[in-house]
C-alpha positions, 0 to 999 in steps of 0.5 A: 543596359547591355553589359560590355565585355572587356576585350581579351588582354593579350600579354606580349612577352618581350623578345629574347634579348640577344647579347652581341659579343664584341669581335675578338681582336688580337689585343683582346685575345692576349693573356692577362699580364704576368706581374713580375720582372724577367729577362731571360732567353736563349743564345747560341754560338761557340764558347771560347775559353781564354786564360786572361779574358775568361769565357766568351761567346763567339757569334759571327766573329764577335765576342761577348763575355760569359759569366757563370754563377755555378762552376758545374754549369761551366763544366757542361760547355762543349768547345768547338761546337755551337752551344745553346745556352739559357742566359740573363742579359747584362748591359753596361751603359756609359755616360755618353748617350751616343755610346752603345751599351756593352752586352754580356751574359750570365749563364744559367744552363747549357742544352743537353740531349733533352730539349725541355723548358725554355730550350723547347719554348724559345728559338735561338736568340729569343728572349722573354722581357717583362719590365718598365718601358722607358727612357734613361738618361744614358741611352738614346734608345728606350729600354725595358728596365728589369728590377730584382723582384721583391720578396721577403726571403730575398730581403732577409738574405741581403740584409747583412750584405755590404753596399757593394754586394747589395748593389751587385745583386740589386742592380737593374737591367736596362735592356735597349729595345727597338719597338716600332709602332709600340702600342704605348709610349715609353716613359720619359721624365719631364724635368720642368713639368709638375705632371709626369706621363704614365709608366707602363709595365710591358711583357714581350718576346724579343729577338736579340740583335748582336750587331746592335747589342739591343733587342728587337720587338717580336710580339706581346705576351700580355697587355701593358699595364700601369700597375708596376710590380714591386721591385728593389730600387737602389738609393742614390746614396748607395750608388754613389758609395759603390761608384766610389768603391769601384774607382778605388778598386783594381779588380778585373771585371771578368771571370777568370777560368780556374786551373781545372777549367784550363785543363778541361779545355786542353783535353 
């Protein structure tokens, strides 16, 4: 009987697997979200020093209150010329929703001959805003809510303060923002619903509109996230006590210049 030789076995190797990477889009190229609250930017204008009204920033004939945390910073003001200033924005909202918020600034630094840091990074009237994108009851325009970042050292420092001082330090900034075609919806509380929509933490660059006393969206700094960083929130009880104290107080809500400030202005 004739022996049948087996046919040659050919081992077929699989073709090389080619991974197809998704095409990069504007969204996928964005950096990871920086997980902390922030509201800081640059304003420019002439600084006016009034004996009664204190320091004010004049922008196209419109004045905005300036607050200085440190007196040595106020000494750097150049009068009768345009100053570039790093500031925290401050907004006072009123009970009537159709009444615009009042804008003022806390001064951090004034530009000198050396351009560095935020002075180099940002243009005039540009701000970095990182916070919760939402509606609040006293504002028709959605806001970015910037809380005081939580950390243990700060917690220890404020522990012994009275409620009024705590409230002043921990008060959130609610910055009105016009964001056309926003990629996520601002949170809006549903009063008669058991389920609530997601809250988003957003990180953006925005331009300040002095006429509207509000921000205009410019660009994303990171992708929105539902992971909210830890921040301080004032209790309703503390808010009520502070409000009561404010009604009983006759303190003027602006920073009066010292005698030395007036002398410097007259030089």
